[in-house]
PAZA-937229 format. One record per residue (C-alpha): residue number from 1; residue in one letter; x, z, y. Coordinates in nm, 3 decimals, always signed. Layout:
<k: NUM	r: A	X: X	Z: Z	Y: Y> $
...
***
This chain:
<k: 1	r: M	X: +24.955	Z: +7.091	Y: +7.457> $
<k: 2	r: R	X: +24.780	Z: +7.361	Y: +7.240> $
<k: 3	r: I	X: +24.399	Z: +7.294	Y: +7.272> $
<k: 4	r: A	X: +24.111	Z: +7.564	Y: +7.131> $
<k: 5	r: A	X: +23.770	Z: +7.553	Y: +7.070> $
<k: 6	r: A	X: +23.551	Z: +7.841	Y: +7.044> $
<k: 7	r: Q	X: +23.243	Z: +7.755	Y: +6.872> $
<k: 8	r: I	X: +23.068	Z: +8.047	Y: +7.001> $
<k: 9	r: V	X: +22.632	Z: +8.103	Y: +6.935> $
<k: 10	r: T	X: +22.468	Z: +8.186	Y: +7.328> $
<k: 11	r: D	X: +22.170	Z: +8.348	Y: +7.372> $
<k: 12	r: E	X: +21.997	Z: +8.399	Y: +7.724> $
<k: 13	r: D	X: +22.184	Z: +8.650	Y: +7.869> $
<k: 14	r: P	X: +22.401	Z: +8.476	Y: +8.115> $
<k: 15	r: Q	X: +22.671	Z: +8.816	Y: +8.111> $
<k: 16	r: Q	X: +22.635	Z: +8.870	Y: +7.757> $
<k: 17	r: N	X: +22.746	Z: +8.505	Y: +7.740> $
<k: 18	r: L	X: +22.999	Z: +8.590	Y: +7.970> $
<k: 19	r: Q	X: +23.173	Z: +8.888	Y: +7.755> $
<k: 20	r: L	X: +23.158	Z: +8.618	Y: +7.500> $
<k: 21	r: V	X: +23.380	Z: +8.360	Y: +7.686> $
<k: 22	r: E	X: +23.642	Z: +8.646	Y: +7.762> $
<k: 23	r: E	X: +23.685	Z: +8.739	Y: +7.378> $
<k: 24	r: W	X: +23.709	Z: +8.429	Y: +7.255> $
<k: 25	r: A	X: +23.928	Z: +8.302	Y: +7.581> $
<k: 26	r: T	X: +24.165	Z: +8.580	Y: +7.468> $
<k: 27	r: K	X: +24.193	Z: +8.510	Y: +7.115> $
<k: 28	r: A	X: +24.284	Z: +8.142	Y: +7.217> $
<k: 29	r: A	X: +24.546	Z: +8.270	Y: +7.433> $
<k: 30	r: D	X: +24.667	Z: +8.484	Y: +7.196> $
<k: 31	r: A	X: +24.733	Z: +8.171	Y: +6.938> $
<k: 32	r: G	X: +24.933	Z: +7.971	Y: +7.240> $
<k: 33	r: A	X: +24.657	Z: +7.784	Y: +7.377> $
<k: 34	r: D	X: +24.706	Z: +7.642	Y: +7.701> $
<k: 35	r: L	X: +24.337	Z: +7.478	Y: +7.706> $
<k: 36	r: V	X: +24.033	Z: +7.626	Y: +7.592> $
<k: 37	r: V	X: +23.712	Z: +7.428	Y: +7.514> $
<k: 38	r: F	X: +23.369	Z: +7.637	Y: +7.476> $
<k: 39	r: P	X: +23.054	Z: +7.490	Y: +7.428> $
<k: 40	r: E	X: +22.774	Z: +7.332	Y: +7.619> $
<k: 41	r: A	X: +22.487	Z: +7.587	Y: +7.740> $
<k: 42	r: T	X: +22.711	Z: +7.882	Y: +7.728> $
<k: 43	r: Q	X: +22.610	Z: +8.020	Y: +8.006> $
<k: 44	r: R	X: +22.234	Z: +8.007	Y: +7.877> $
<k: 45	r: A	X: +22.140	Z: +7.912	Y: +7.576> $
<k: 46	r: F	X: +21.854	Z: +7.646	Y: +7.534> $
<k: 47	r: G	X: +21.521	Z: +7.706	Y: +7.495> $
<k: 48	r: H	X: +21.512	Z: +7.957	Y: +7.798> $
<k: 49	r: P	X: +21.405	Z: +7.943	Y: +8.179> $
<k: 50	r: L	X: +21.769	Z: +7.770	Y: +8.328> $
<k: 51	r: K	X: +21.622	Z: +7.749	Y: +8.686> $
<k: 52	r: P	X: +21.647	Z: +8.089	Y: +8.737> $
<k: 53	r: I	X: +22.029	Z: +8.147	Y: +8.626> $
<k: 54	r: A	X: +22.181	Z: +7.814	Y: +8.799> $
<k: 55	r: E	X: +22.433	Z: +7.832	Y: +9.020> $
<k: 56	r: T	X: +22.683	Z: +7.631	Y: +9.150> $
<k: 57	r: V	X: +23.071	Z: +7.641	Y: +9.052> $
<k: 58	r: D	X: +23.205	Z: +7.857	Y: +9.346> $
<k: 59	r: G	X: +22.899	Z: +8.091	Y: +9.256> $
<k: 60	r: P	X: +22.915	Z: +8.422	Y: +9.068> $
<k: 61	r: W	X: +22.891	Z: +8.400	Y: +8.669> $
<k: 62	r: A	X: +23.105	Z: +8.085	Y: +8.738> $
<k: 63	r: D	X: +23.375	Z: +8.261	Y: +8.948> $
<k: 64	r: Q	X: +23.414	Z: +8.509	Y: +8.650> $
<k: 65	r: V	X: +23.518	Z: +8.235	Y: +8.430> $
<k: 66	r: H	X: +23.748	Z: +8.154	Y: +8.666> $
<k: 67	r: L	X: +23.911	Z: +8.510	Y: +8.709> $
<k: 68	r: I	X: +23.940	Z: +8.518	Y: +8.322> $
<k: 69	r: A	X: +24.104	Z: +8.193	Y: +8.318> $
<k: 70	r: Q	X: +24.339	Z: +8.270	Y: +8.598> $
<k: 71	r: R	X: +24.409	Z: +8.658	Y: +8.432> $
<k: 72	r: L	X: +24.499	Z: +8.462	Y: +8.098> $
<k: 73	r: G	X: +24.707	Z: +8.263	Y: +8.209> $
<k: 74	r: I	X: +24.433	Z: +7.898	Y: +8.030> $
<k: 75	r: V	X: +24.264	Z: +7.669	Y: +8.142> $
<k: 76	r: I	X: +23.862	Z: +7.701	Y: +8.019> $
<k: 77	r: V	X: +23.580	Z: +7.416	Y: +7.991> $
<k: 78	r: V	X: +23.259	Z: +7.592	Y: +7.973> $
<k: 79	r: G	X: +22.914	Z: +7.471	Y: +7.956> $
<k: 80	r: M	X: +22.676	Z: +7.615	Y: +8.233> $
<k: 81	r: F	X: +22.401	Z: +7.489	Y: +8.469> $
<k: 82	r: T	X: +22.391	Z: +7.405	Y: +8.839> $
<k: 83	r: P	X: +22.092	Z: +7.376	Y: +9.059> $
<k: 84	r: G	X: +21.971	Z: +7.007	Y: +9.057> $
<k: 85	r: E	X: +21.695	Z: +6.835	Y: +9.291> $
<k: 86	r: P	X: +21.339	Z: +6.863	Y: +9.181> $
<k: 87	r: N	X: +21.201	Z: +6.608	Y: +8.957> $
<k: 88	r: E	X: +20.924	Z: +6.299	Y: +9.112> $
<k: 89	r: E	X: +20.670	Z: +6.555	Y: +9.029> $
<k: 90	r: G	X: +20.792	Z: +6.817	Y: +9.271> $
<k: 91	r: K	X: +20.923	Z: +7.053	Y: +8.954> $
<k: 92	r: P	X: +21.234	Z: +7.196	Y: +8.998> $
<k: 93	r: R	X: +21.558	Z: +7.116	Y: +8.826> $
<k: 94	r: V	X: +21.903	Z: +7.168	Y: +8.685> $
<k: 95	r: K	X: +22.250	Z: +6.994	Y: +8.619> $
<k: 96	r: N	X: +22.356	Z: +7.028	Y: +8.325> $
<k: 97	r: T	X: +22.713	Z: +7.098	Y: +8.431> $
<k: 98	r: L	X: +23.105	Z: +7.168	Y: +8.260> $
<k: 99	r: L	X: +23.293	Z: +7.370	Y: +8.446> $
<k: 100	r: A	X: +23.736	Z: +7.334	Y: +8.388> $
<k: 101	r: T	X: +23.866	Z: +7.601	Y: +8.567> $
<k: 102	r: G	X: +24.220	Z: +7.769	Y: +8.507> $
<k: 103	r: P	X: +24.608	Z: +7.758	Y: +8.649> $
<k: 104	r: S	X: +24.582	Z: +7.405	Y: +8.868> $
<k: 105	r: V	X: +24.230	Z: +7.325	Y: +8.748> $
<k: 106	r: F	X: +23.914	Z: +7.331	Y: +8.925> $
<k: 107	r: V	X: +23.659	Z: +7.036	Y: +8.813> $
<k: 108	r: S	X: +23.286	Z: +6.966	Y: +8.702> $
<k: 109	r: Y	X: +23.152	Z: +6.743	Y: +8.514> $
<k: 110	r: D	X: +22.735	Z: +6.726	Y: +8.515> $
<k: 111	r: K	X: +22.598	Z: +6.555	Y: +8.228> $
<k: 112	r: L	X: +22.518	Z: +6.153	Y: +8.261> $
<k: 113	r: H	X: +22.356	Z: +6.107	Y: +7.989> $
<k: 114	r: L	X: +22.007	Z: +6.332	Y: +7.892> $
<k: 115	r: Y	X: +21.929	Z: +6.402	Y: +7.566> $
<k: 116	r: D	X: +21.515	Z: +6.254	Y: +7.574> $
<k: 117	r: A	X: +21.534	Z: +6.208	Y: +7.225> $
<k: 118	r: F	X: +21.461	Z: +6.414	Y: +6.906> $
<k: 119	r: G	X: +21.120	Z: +6.445	Y: +7.023> $
<k: 120	r: F	X: +21.343	Z: +6.650	Y: +7.299> $
<k: 121	r: Q	X: +21.301	Z: +6.566	Y: +7.648> $
<k: 122	r: E	X: +21.578	Z: +6.667	Y: +7.920> $
<k: 123	r: S	X: +21.501	Z: +6.484	Y: +8.154> $
<k: 124	r: K	X: +21.201	Z: +6.676	Y: +8.240> $
<k: 125	r: T	X: +21.408	Z: +7.007	Y: +8.376> $
<k: 126	r: V	X: +21.753	Z: +6.806	Y: +8.397> $
<k: 127	r: Q	X: +21.912	Z: +6.570	Y: +8.678> $
<k: 128	r: A	X: +22.145	Z: +6.351	Y: +8.545> $
<k: 129	r: G	X: +22.514	Z: +6.316	Y: +8.655> $
<k: 130	r: E	X: +22.645	Z: +5.986	Y: +8.836> $
<k: 131	r: R	X: +23.025	Z: +5.997	Y: +8.768> $
<k: 132	r: A	X: +23.265	Z: +6.022	Y: +8.512> $
<k: 133	r: V	X: +23.527	Z: +6.265	Y: +8.595> $
<k: 134	r: R	X: +23.892	Z: +6.332	Y: +8.432> $
<k: 135	r: F	X: +24.163	Z: +6.622	Y: +8.502> $
<k: 136	r: D	X: +24.525	Z: +6.617	Y: +8.451> $
<k: 137	r: N	X: +24.678	Z: +6.929	Y: +8.293> $
<k: 138	r: R	X: +25.045	Z: +6.966	Y: +8.135> $
<k: 139	r: G	X: +25.154	Z: +6.539	Y: +8.146> $
<k: 140	r: L	X: +24.790	Z: +6.478	Y: +8.003> $
<k: 141	r: R	X: +24.465	Z: +6.340	Y: +8.118> $
<k: 142	r: L	X: +24.170	Z: +6.468	Y: +8.004> $
<k: 143	r: G	X: +23.809	Z: +6.330	Y: +8.017> $
<k: 144	r: L	X: +23.500	Z: +6.525	Y: +8.019> $
<k: 145	r: A	X: +23.156	Z: +6.451	Y: +7.817> $
<k: 146	r: T	X: +22.871	Z: +6.605	Y: +7.694> $
<k: 147	r: C	X: +22.650	Z: +6.621	Y: +7.389> $
<k: 148	r: Y	X: +22.435	Z: +6.305	Y: +7.363> $
<k: 149	r: D	X: +22.708	Z: +6.177	Y: +7.540> $
<k: 150	r: I	X: +22.892	Z: +6.090	Y: +7.233> $
<k: 151	r: R	X: +22.579	Z: +5.786	Y: +7.120> $
<k: 152	r: F	X: +22.755	Z: +5.594	Y: +7.436> $
<k: 153	r: P	X: +23.103	Z: +5.498	Y: +7.350> $
<k: 154	r: Q	X: +23.149	Z: +5.342	Y: +7.720> $
<k: 155	r: L	X: +23.201	Z: +5.646	Y: +7.849> $
<k: 156	r: F	X: +23.514	Z: +5.724	Y: +7.585> $
<k: 157	r: Q	X: +23.641	Z: +5.418	Y: +7.681> $
<k: 158	r: A	X: +23.620	Z: +5.418	Y: +8.001> $
<k: 159	r: H	X: +23.857	Z: +5.804	Y: +8.029> $
<k: 160	r: A	X: +24.072	Z: +5.578	Y: +7.783> $
<k: 161	r: N	X: +24.136	Z: +5.286	Y: +8.002> $
<k: 162	r: D	X: +24.211	Z: +5.521	Y: +8.364> $
<k: 163	r: G	X: +24.450	Z: +5.684	Y: +8.077> $
<k: 164	r: A	X: +24.310	Z: +6.005	Y: +7.959> $
<k: 165	r: Q	X: +24.482	Z: +6.071	Y: +7.639> $
<k: 166	r: A	X: +24.163	Z: +6.355	Y: +7.530> $
<k: 167	r: T	X: +23.835	Z: +6.357	Y: +7.553> $
<k: 168	r: I	X: +23.655	Z: +6.737	Y: +7.558> $
<k: 169	r: L	X: +23.301	Z: +6.742	Y: +7.457> $
<k: 170	r: P	X: +23.123	Z: +7.063	Y: +7.437> $
<k: 171	r: A	X: +22.776	Z: +7.019	Y: +7.278> $
<k: 172	r: S	X: +22.410	Z: +7.231	Y: +7.149> $
<k: 173	r: W	X: +22.380	Z: +6.945	Y: +6.911> $
<k: 174	r: G	X: +22.029	Z: +6.959	Y: +6.781> $
<k: 175	r: A	X: +21.941	Z: +7.063	Y: +6.394> $
<k: 176	r: G	X: +21.719	Z: +6.796	Y: +6.184> $
<k: 177	r: P	X: +21.772	Z: +6.571	Y: +5.854> $
<k: 178	r: G	X: +22.101	Z: +6.377	Y: +5.892> $
<k: 179	r: K	X: +22.220	Z: +6.579	Y: +6.189> $
<k: 180	r: V	X: +22.534	Z: +6.718	Y: +6.096> $
<k: 181	r: E	X: +22.628	Z: +6.383	Y: +5.960> $
<k: 182	r: Q	X: +22.570	Z: +6.200	Y: +6.245> $
<k: 183	r: W	X: +22.759	Z: +6.447	Y: +6.435> $
<k: 184	r: R	X: +23.044	Z: +6.402	Y: +6.255> $
<k: 185	r: T	X: +23.080	Z: +6.002	Y: +6.236> $
<k: 186	r: L	X: +22.990	Z: +5.990	Y: +6.569> $
<k: 187	r: V	X: +23.302	Z: +6.204	Y: +6.681> $
<k: 188	r: T	X: +23.485	Z: +6.064	Y: +6.474> $
<k: 189	r: A	X: +23.388	Z: +5.672	Y: +6.613> $
<k: 190	r: R	X: +23.466	Z: +5.758	Y: +6.976> $
<k: 191	r: A	X: +23.818	Z: +5.938	Y: +6.897> $
<k: 192	r: L	X: +23.879	Z: +5.551	Y: +6.632> $
<k: 193	r: D	X: +23.663	Z: +5.312	Y: +6.952> $
<k: 194	r: S	X: +23.904	Z: +5.456	Y: +7.250> $
<k: 195	r: T	X: +24.213	Z: +5.554	Y: +7.018> $
<k: 196	r: Q	X: +24.252	Z: +5.916	Y: +7.176> $
<k: 197	r: Y	X: +24.140	Z: +6.286	Y: +7.045> $
<k: 198	r: I	X: +23.788	Z: +6.410	Y: +7.099> $
<k: 199	r: I	X: +23.790	Z: +6.773	Y: +7.141> $
<k: 200	r: A	X: +23.406	Z: +6.859	Y: +6.980> $
<k: 201	r: C	X: +23.339	Z: +7.203	Y: +7.024> $
<k: 202	r: G	X: +22.960	Z: +7.236	Y: +6.954> $
<k: 203	r: Q	X: +22.679	Z: +7.593	Y: +6.990> $
<k: 204	r: G	X: +22.707	Z: +7.720	Y: +6.602> $
<k: 205	r: L	X: +22.410	Z: +7.755	Y: +6.373> $
<k: 206	r: P	X: +22.231	Z: +8.102	Y: +6.549> $
<k: 207	r: D	X: +22.145	Z: +8.198	Y: +6.171> $
<k: 208	r: A	X: +22.502	Z: +8.226	Y: +6.116> $
<k: 209	r: A	X: +22.604	Z: +8.409	Y: +6.404> $
<k: 210	r: G	X: +22.292	Z: +8.625	Y: +6.348> $
<k: 211	r: V	X: +22.080	Z: +8.524	Y: +6.703> $
<k: 212	r: Q	X: +21.716	Z: +8.462	Y: +6.652> $
<k: 213	r: A	X: +21.716	Z: +8.140	Y: +6.848> $
<k: 214	r: P	X: +21.354	Z: +8.000	Y: +7.033> $
<k: 215	r: E	X: +21.198	Z: +7.719	Y: +6.813> $
<k: 216	r: G	X: +21.250	Z: +7.331	Y: +6.839> $
<k: 217	r: A	X: +21.538	Z: +7.422	Y: +7.097> $
<k: 218	r: P	X: +21.832	Z: +7.205	Y: +7.051> $
<k: 219	r: T	X: +22.063	Z: +7.529	Y: +6.973> $
<k: 220	r: G	X: +22.359	Z: +7.383	Y: +6.740> $
<k: 221	r: V	X: +22.484	Z: +7.343	Y: +6.382> $
<k: 222	r: G	X: +22.813	Z: +7.437	Y: +6.440> $
<k: 223	r: H	X: +23.067	Z: +7.187	Y: +6.303> $
<k: 224	r: S	X: +23.263	Z: +7.172	Y: +6.621> $
<k: 225	r: M	X: +23.585	Z: +6.862	Y: +6.483> $
<k: 226	r: I	X: +23.897	Z: +6.801	Y: +6.679> $
<k: 227	r: V	X: +23.969	Z: +6.470	Y: +6.572> $
<k: 228	r: S	X: +24.294	Z: +6.241	Y: +6.626> $
<k: 229	r: P	X: +24.298	Z: +5.926	Y: +6.761> $
<k: 230	r: T	X: +24.318	Z: +5.734	Y: +6.435> $
<k: 231	r: G	X: +23.998	Z: +5.926	Y: +6.270> $
<k: 232	r: Q	X: +24.187	Z: +6.186	Y: +6.123> $
<k: 233	r: V	X: +24.023	Z: +6.531	Y: +6.119> $
<k: 234	r: L	X: +24.266	Z: +6.834	Y: +6.249> $
<k: 235	r: A	X: +24.018	Z: +7.091	Y: +6.212> $
<k: 236	r: E	X: +23.702	Z: +7.157	Y: +6.191> $
<k: 237	r: A	X: +23.461	Z: +7.452	Y: +6.167> $
<k: 238	r: G	X: +23.215	Z: +7.539	Y: +5.970> $
<k: 239	r: E	X: +22.810	Z: +7.713	Y: +6.136> $
<k: 240	r: A	X: +22.987	Z: +8.021	Y: +6.179> $
<k: 241	r: P	X: +23.172	Z: +8.146	Y: +6.489> $
<k: 242	r: E	X: +23.556	Z: +8.027	Y: +6.469> $
<k: 243	r: L	X: +23.792	Z: +7.910	Y: +6.676> $
<k: 244	r: L	X: +23.975	Z: +7.595	Y: +6.581> $
<k: 245	r: V	X: +24.370	Z: +7.531	Y: +6.713> $
<k: 246	r: A	X: +24.553	Z: +7.188	Y: +6.748> $
<k: 247	r: D	X: +24.862	Z: +7.091	Y: +6.909> $
<k: 248	r: I	X: +24.747	Z: +6.732	Y: +7.093> $
<k: 249	r: E	X: +25.040	Z: +6.472	Y: +7.233> $
<k: 250	r: A	X: +25.085	Z: +6.208	Y: +7.437> $
<k: 251	r: D	X: +25.307	Z: +6.004	Y: +7.213> $
<k: 252	r: T	X: +25.065	Z: +5.990	Y: +6.960> $
<k: 253	r: V	X: +24.812	Z: +5.824	Y: +7.172> $
<k: 254	r: E	X: +25.069	Z: +5.575	Y: +7.291> $
<k: 255	r: K	X: +25.128	Z: +5.478	Y: +6.922> $
<k: 256	r: A	X: +24.809	Z: +5.436	Y: +6.792> $
<k: 257	r: R	X: +24.728	Z: +5.193	Y: +7.072> $
<k: 258	r: K	X: +25.046	Z: +4.984	Y: +6.986> $
<k: 259	r: V	X: +24.907	Z: +4.959	Y: +6.635> $
<k: 260	r: L	X: +24.494	Z: +4.967	Y: +6.697> $
<k: 261	r: P	X: +24.488	Z: +4.818	Y: +7.055> $
<k: 262	r: V	X: +24.123	Z: +4.801	Y: +7.033> $
<k: 263	r: L	X: +24.104	Z: +4.863	Y: +7.408> $
<k: 264	r: T	X: +24.346	Z: +4.597	Y: +7.482> $
<k: 265	r: N	X: +24.154	Z: +4.337	Y: +7.293> $
<k: 266	r: A	X: +23.809	Z: +4.436	Y: +7.381> $
<k: 267	r: R	X: +23.653	Z: +4.095	Y: +7.528> $
<k: 268	r: K	X: +23.507	Z: +4.135	Y: +7.884> $
<k: 269	r: D	X: +23.354	Z: +3.779	Y: +7.861> $
<k: 270	r: I	X: +23.058	Z: +3.875	Y: +7.634> $
<k: 271	r: T	X: +22.761	Z: +3.910	Y: +7.831> $
<k: 272	r: G	X: +22.417	Z: +3.889	Y: +7.676> $
***
């Protein structure tokens, strides 16, 4: 499968962001990609109100993404926001959702691990998901994860143990001291400790795209990556918008799991 990661920078306007999806999905299709990944919060960048634009995965914004995917004959994975339940104080929340749509594919995933870290509290406005999600496409099984999920290897190992050869990871990785180094290390580590491809597509750095970002919002640092099951970086972006393309193969995963059987060697009897 040829897979693409479209590192873009979105802002508060869902329709303008939809135009970016169409533009970059077209570039990916022209490059021969079967699937293109967009960042977390593609529908609307963090730092702007999310509740007013939240909609179901069969709503008008998502429907336009589906139509783009069908027209281009490509699967699109994109970050959006869907309605959630109020928090304990009765304040509205959304779900941080990934939509995967295209020929023979229509699934969604709600982010399991919420970003309550580095002074940011996603859980105030976002409801956590409750289940892992995987889907099959062109002979490969693909898992879904979002941003902060990268710090929890058990999710990636669960995908791999269920037969996934790759996990797709849209993100909006907040800037800060050492954060790019952490991102690169974590993406590579998740590939190695679950012996699968990781397709990590982050928001680019707003300044590199001429976008004015709200102060303090986790709006992205770039450095999207496609990493092999043995930790080889197949492609990495810089800070600006960029399209990464790589070919991934089930045989490569099978060979990696034979020579590095960490999934089968893992002890299941160890407790605290």
